[in-house]
VMD Tcl script that builds the backbone (N, CA, C; Angstrom):
set m [mol new atoms 240]
animate dup $m
set s [atomselect $m all]
$s set {name element resname resid chain x y z} {
  {N N UNK 1 A -98.495 8.043 117.075}
  {CA C UNK 1 A -98.736 7.031 116.243}
  {C C UNK 1 A -99.516 7.122 114.796}
  {N N UNK 2 A -99.087 6.344 113.846}
  {CA C UNK 2 A -99.816 6.653 112.528}
  {C C UNK 2 A -101.180 6.002 112.640}
  {N N UNK 3 A -102.222 6.580 112.445}
  {CA C UNK 3 A -103.309 6.015 112.508}
  {C C UNK 3 A -103.817 5.423 111.050}
  {N N UNK 4 A -103.434 4.113 111.488}
  {CA C UNK 4 A -103.909 2.744 110.311}
  {C C UNK 4 A -105.861 2.637 110.249}
  {N N UNK 5 A -105.613 1.997 109.221}
  {CA C UNK 5 A -107.089 1.702 109.056}
  {C C UNK 5 A -106.963 0.299 108.800}
  {N N UNK 6 A -108.414 -0.727 109.082}
  {CA C UNK 6 A -107.869 -2.091 109.226}
  {C C UNK 6 A -107.314 -2.594 107.494}
  {N N UNK 7 A -107.942 -1.468 106.888}
  {CA C UNK 7 A -107.693 -1.753 105.267}
  {C C UNK 7 A -105.996 -2.243 105.090}
  {N N UNK 8 A -105.358 -1.289 106.064}
  {CA C UNK 8 A -104.165 -0.710 106.067}
  {C C UNK 8 A -103.153 -1.736 106.707}
  {N N UNK 9 A -103.780 -2.646 107.394}
  {CA C UNK 9 A -103.082 -3.712 108.363}
  {C C UNK 9 A -102.418 -4.633 107.444}
  {N N UNK 10 A -100.902 -4.907 107.141}
  {CA C UNK 10 A -100.244 -6.232 107.095}
  {C C UNK 10 A -99.328 -6.252 107.656}
  {N N UNK 11 A -99.051 -7.571 107.117}
  {CA C UNK 11 A -97.703 -8.213 108.138}
  {C C UNK 11 A -96.611 -6.962 108.228}
  {N N UNK 12 A -96.429 -6.281 107.059}
  {CA C UNK 12 A -95.502 -4.962 107.148}
  {C C UNK 12 A -95.718 -4.063 107.719}
  {N N UNK 13 A -96.956 -3.950 107.866}
  {CA C UNK 13 A -97.172 -2.777 109.049}
  {C C UNK 13 A -96.946 -3.290 110.501}
  {N N UNK 14 A -97.566 -4.265 110.517}
  {CA C UNK 14 A -96.943 -5.064 112.085}
  {C C UNK 14 A -95.867 -4.747 112.302}
  {N N UNK 15 A -94.537 -4.826 111.414}
  {CA C UNK 15 A -93.377 -4.914 111.595}
  {C C UNK 15 A -92.753 -3.891 111.991}
  {N N UNK 16 A -93.128 -3.215 111.431}
  {CA C UNK 16 A -92.704 -1.312 111.554}
  {C C UNK 16 A -93.246 -1.128 112.792}
  {N N UNK 17 A -94.665 -1.168 113.180}
  {CA C UNK 17 A -95.194 -0.813 114.229}
  {C C UNK 17 A -94.771 -1.396 115.156}
  {N N UNK 18 A -94.190 -2.854 115.617}
  {CA C UNK 18 A -93.359 -3.399 116.667}
  {C C UNK 18 A -92.110 -2.541 116.481}
  {N N UNK 19 A -91.324 -2.704 115.380}
  {CA C UNK 19 A -90.035 -1.941 115.571}
  {C C UNK 19 A -90.252 -0.526 116.198}
  {N N UNK 20 A -91.510 0.174 115.670}
  {CA C UNK 20 A -91.230 1.569 116.785}
  {C C UNK 20 A -91.352 1.035 118.228}
  {N N UNK 21 A -92.120 0.595 118.421}
  {CA C UNK 21 A -92.395 0.041 120.086}
  {C C UNK 21 A -91.080 -0.108 121.143}
  {N N UNK 22 A -90.237 -1.234 120.122}
  {CA C UNK 22 A -89.246 -1.262 120.714}
  {C C UNK 22 A -87.970 -0.272 120.500}
  {N N UNK 23 A -88.374 0.544 119.694}
  {CA C UNK 23 A -87.342 1.651 119.288}
  {C C UNK 23 A -86.105 1.192 119.295}
  {N N UNK 24 A -85.158 0.302 118.253}
  {CA C UNK 24 A -84.151 -0.565 117.326}
  {C C UNK 24 A -84.555 -1.111 116.269}
  {N N UNK 25 A -83.408 -0.882 115.696}
  {CA C UNK 25 A -83.235 -0.860 114.117}
  {C C UNK 25 A -83.157 -2.165 113.704}
  {N N UNK 26 A -82.820 -2.802 114.394}
  {CA C UNK 26 A -82.630 -4.699 114.273}
  {C C UNK 26 A -83.926 -5.205 113.479}
  {N N UNK 27 A -83.293 -6.261 112.374}
  {CA C UNK 27 A -84.283 -7.112 112.004}
  {C C UNK 27 A -84.646 -7.652 112.303}
  {N N UNK 28 A -85.820 -7.919 113.103}
  {CA C UNK 28 A -86.605 -8.780 114.166}
  {C C UNK 28 A -87.627 -9.994 113.199}
  {N N UNK 29 A -86.680 -10.974 113.441}
  {CA C UNK 29 A -87.289 -12.491 113.367}
  {C C UNK 29 A -88.508 -12.624 113.305}
  {N N UNK 30 A -89.570 -13.139 112.651}
  {CA C UNK 30 A -90.909 -12.693 112.516}
  {C C UNK 30 A -91.445 -14.037 113.670}
  {N N UNK 31 A -90.632 -15.310 113.824}
  {CA C UNK 31 A -90.622 -16.432 114.858}
  {C C UNK 31 A -90.313 -15.682 116.457}
  {N N UNK 32 A -89.520 -14.820 116.523}
  {CA C UNK 32 A -88.550 -15.040 117.906}
  {C C UNK 32 A -89.681 -13.626 118.738}
  {N N UNK 33 A -89.327 -14.503 119.961}
  {CA C UNK 33 A -90.120 -13.947 120.987}
  {C C UNK 33 A -89.562 -12.128 121.136}
  {N N UNK 34 A -90.579 -11.202 120.832}
  {CA C UNK 34 A -90.406 -9.776 120.712}
  {C C UNK 34 A -89.958 -9.320 122.148}
  {N N UNK 35 A -89.972 -10.135 123.248}
  {CA C UNK 35 A -89.495 -9.602 124.422}
  {C C UNK 35 A -87.892 -9.671 124.522}
  {N N UNK 36 A -87.093 -10.331 123.736}
  {CA C UNK 36 A -85.926 -10.626 123.360}
  {C C UNK 36 A -85.325 -9.338 122.911}
  {N N UNK 37 A -86.092 -9.217 122.292}
  {CA C UNK 37 A -85.904 -7.398 121.117}
  {C C UNK 37 A -86.404 -6.346 122.430}
  {N N UNK 38 A -86.711 -6.467 124.047}
  {CA C UNK 38 A -87.162 -5.095 124.368}
  {C C UNK 38 A -88.570 -4.752 124.665}
  {N N UNK 39 A -89.270 -5.828 123.824}
  {CA C UNK 39 A -90.625 -5.356 124.316}
  {C C UNK 39 A -90.903 -5.514 125.558}
  {N N UNK 40 A -91.831 -4.212 126.261}
  {CA C UNK 40 A -92.336 -3.997 127.524}
  {C C UNK 40 A -94.004 -4.213 127.811}
  {N N UNK 41 A -94.265 -4.736 128.965}
  {CA C UNK 41 A -95.647 -4.841 128.962}
  {C C UNK 41 A -96.497 -3.468 128.585}
  {N N UNK 42 A -95.907 -2.678 128.991}
  {CA C UNK 42 A -96.411 -1.654 128.517}
  {C C UNK 42 A -96.789 -1.042 127.002}
  {N N UNK 43 A -95.679 -1.560 126.150}
  {CA C UNK 43 A -95.659 -1.083 124.829}
  {C C UNK 43 A -96.971 -1.982 124.526}
  {N N UNK 44 A -96.873 -3.656 125.374}
  {CA C UNK 44 A -98.072 -4.564 124.438}
  {C C UNK 44 A -99.378 -4.060 125.241}
  {N N UNK 45 A -99.406 -3.236 126.065}
  {CA C UNK 45 A -100.874 -2.973 126.163}
  {C C UNK 45 A -100.918 -1.656 125.569}
  {N N UNK 46 A -100.359 -0.844 125.208}
  {CA C UNK 46 A -100.212 0.506 124.628}
  {C C UNK 46 A -101.240 -0.160 122.740}
  {N N UNK 47 A -100.293 -1.509 122.628}
  {CA C UNK 47 A -100.573 -2.035 121.542}
  {C C UNK 47 A -102.114 -2.468 121.588}
  {N N UNK 48 A -102.130 -3.214 122.480}
  {CA C UNK 48 A -103.964 -3.711 122.618}
  {C C UNK 48 A -104.834 -2.531 122.031}
  {N N UNK 49 A -104.588 -1.424 123.003}
  {CA C UNK 49 A -105.344 -0.646 123.334}
  {C C UNK 49 A -105.529 0.182 121.572}
  {N N UNK 50 A -104.020 0.618 120.755}
  {CA C UNK 50 A -104.411 1.074 119.332}
  {C C UNK 50 A -105.032 -0.098 118.637}
  {N N UNK 51 A -105.096 -1.824 118.889}
  {CA C UNK 51 A -105.944 -2.054 117.839}
  {C C UNK 51 A -107.511 -1.953 118.375}
  {N N UNK 52 A -107.688 -1.899 119.280}
  {CA C UNK 52 A -108.982 -1.878 120.069}
  {C C UNK 52 A -109.841 -0.693 119.230}
  {N N UNK 53 A -109.094 0.320 119.084}
  {CA C UNK 53 A -109.784 1.496 118.236}
  {C C UNK 53 A -110.056 1.196 116.769}
  {N N UNK 54 A -108.958 0.373 116.121}
  {CA C UNK 54 A -109.299 0.170 115.164}
  {C C UNK 54 A -110.444 -0.853 114.328}
  {N N UNK 55 A -110.659 -1.367 116.111}
  {CA C UNK 55 A -111.989 -2.290 115.769}
  {C C UNK 55 A -111.781 -3.758 115.816}
  {N N UNK 56 A -109.990 -4.091 115.965}
  {CA C UNK 56 A -110.077 -5.455 116.483}
  {C C UNK 56 A -109.835 -5.528 117.706}
  {N N UNK 57 A -110.485 -6.769 118.383}
  {CA C UNK 57 A -109.835 -7.413 119.959}
  {C C UNK 57 A -109.137 -7.962 119.838}
  {N N UNK 58 A -108.330 -7.658 120.521}
  {CA C UNK 58 A -106.862 -8.289 120.794}
  {C C UNK 58 A -106.696 -8.013 122.224}
  {N N UNK 59 A -106.362 -8.734 123.293}
  {CA C UNK 59 A -106.182 -8.667 124.801}
  {C C UNK 59 A -104.625 -8.513 124.789}
  {N N UNK 60 A -104.389 -7.724 126.044}
  {CA C UNK 60 A -102.832 -8.079 126.547}
  {C C UNK 60 A -102.575 -9.379 126.753}
  {N N UNK 61 A -103.415 -9.585 127.311}
  {CA C UNK 61 A -103.181 -11.846 127.680}
  {C C UNK 61 A -102.708 -12.072 126.164}
  {N N UNK 62 A -103.705 -11.967 125.500}
  {CA C UNK 62 A -103.485 -12.717 123.830}
  {C C UNK 62 A -102.336 -12.522 123.433}
  {N N UNK 63 A -102.493 -11.075 123.304}
  {CA C UNK 63 A -101.074 -10.465 122.927}
  {C C UNK 63 A -99.370 -10.998 123.607}
  {N N UNK 64 A -99.682 -10.948 124.851}
  {CA C UNK 64 A -98.612 -11.258 125.640}
  {C C UNK 64 A -98.054 -12.669 125.954}
  {N N UNK 65 A -98.981 -13.728 125.592}
  {CA C UNK 65 A -98.758 -14.964 126.024}
  {C C UNK 65 A -97.841 -15.254 124.855}
  {N N UNK 66 A -97.920 -15.111 123.397}
  {CA C UNK 66 A -97.209 -15.629 122.205}
  {C C UNK 66 A -96.821 -14.258 121.581}
  {N N UNK 67 A -95.618 -13.500 122.377}
  {CA C UNK 67 A -95.187 -11.912 121.537}
  {C C UNK 67 A -94.254 -12.355 120.585}
  {N N UNK 68 A -94.767 -12.730 119.280}
  {CA C UNK 68 A -93.923 -12.446 118.176}
  {C C UNK 68 A -94.893 -11.782 116.790}
  {N N UNK 69 A -93.901 -11.848 115.856}
  {CA C UNK 69 A -94.503 -11.207 115.043}
  {C C UNK 69 A -95.295 -12.418 114.016}
  {N N UNK 70 A -95.307 -13.285 113.972}
  {CA C UNK 70 A -95.851 -14.264 113.162}
  {C C UNK 70 A -97.332 -14.815 114.132}
  {N N UNK 71 A -97.110 -14.700 115.353}
  {CA C UNK 71 A -98.305 -15.123 116.461}
  {C C UNK 71 A -99.298 -13.747 116.466}
  {N N UNK 72 A -98.522 -12.528 116.454}
  {CA C UNK 72 A -99.580 -11.527 116.501}
  {C C UNK 72 A -100.326 -11.465 114.838}
  {N N UNK 73 A -99.543 -11.628 114.036}
  {CA C UNK 73 A -100.319 -11.510 112.583}
  {C C UNK 73 A -101.222 -12.568 112.480}
  {N N UNK 74 A -101.144 -13.523 112.794}
  {CA C UNK 74 A -102.357 -14.359 112.939}
  {C C UNK 74 A -103.056 -13.729 113.769}
  {N N UNK 75 A -103.265 -13.667 115.093}
  {CA C UNK 75 A -104.471 -12.745 115.705}
  {C C UNK 75 A -104.547 -12.379 115.195}
  {N N UNK 76 A -104.423 -11.205 114.784}
  {CA C UNK 76 A -104.783 -10.117 113.811}
  {C C UNK 76 A -105.222 -10.219 112.981}
  {N N UNK 77 A -105.073 -10.898 112.014}
  {CA C UNK 77 A -106.038 -11.279 110.368}
  {C C UNK 77 A -106.720 -12.032 110.729}
  {N N UNK 78 A -106.922 -12.957 111.819}
  {CA C UNK 78 A -108.115 -13.568 112.179}
  {C C UNK 78 A -109.348 -12.825 112.650}
  {N N UNK 79 A -108.881 -11.800 113.204}
  {CA C UNK 79 A -110.359 -10.745 113.791}
  {C C UNK 79 A -110.340 -9.714 112.163}
  {N N UNK 80 A -110.139 -9.536 111.295}
  {CA C UNK 80 A -110.084 -8.599 110.556}
  {C C UNK 80 A -111.432 -9.095 110.009}
}
mol reanalyze $m
mol bondsrecalc $m
mol representation Tube
mol addrep $m
């Protein structure tokens, strides 16, 4: 994983991070459920841990509840 700092976080960073997690080069629709792209619970848990290491509290449950780029960015940006 590329180590990002809080100041590096952006919707573009999130989109590239999610693209790496699902290992697909397709264009991800920001409002689309990421499970449809093959995102699994292990990846969500790992991402939650990565965010925590950056000082952003986003639990697995919060991320898994509405897994889309739009929802995740709203959650992350509200805690920056």
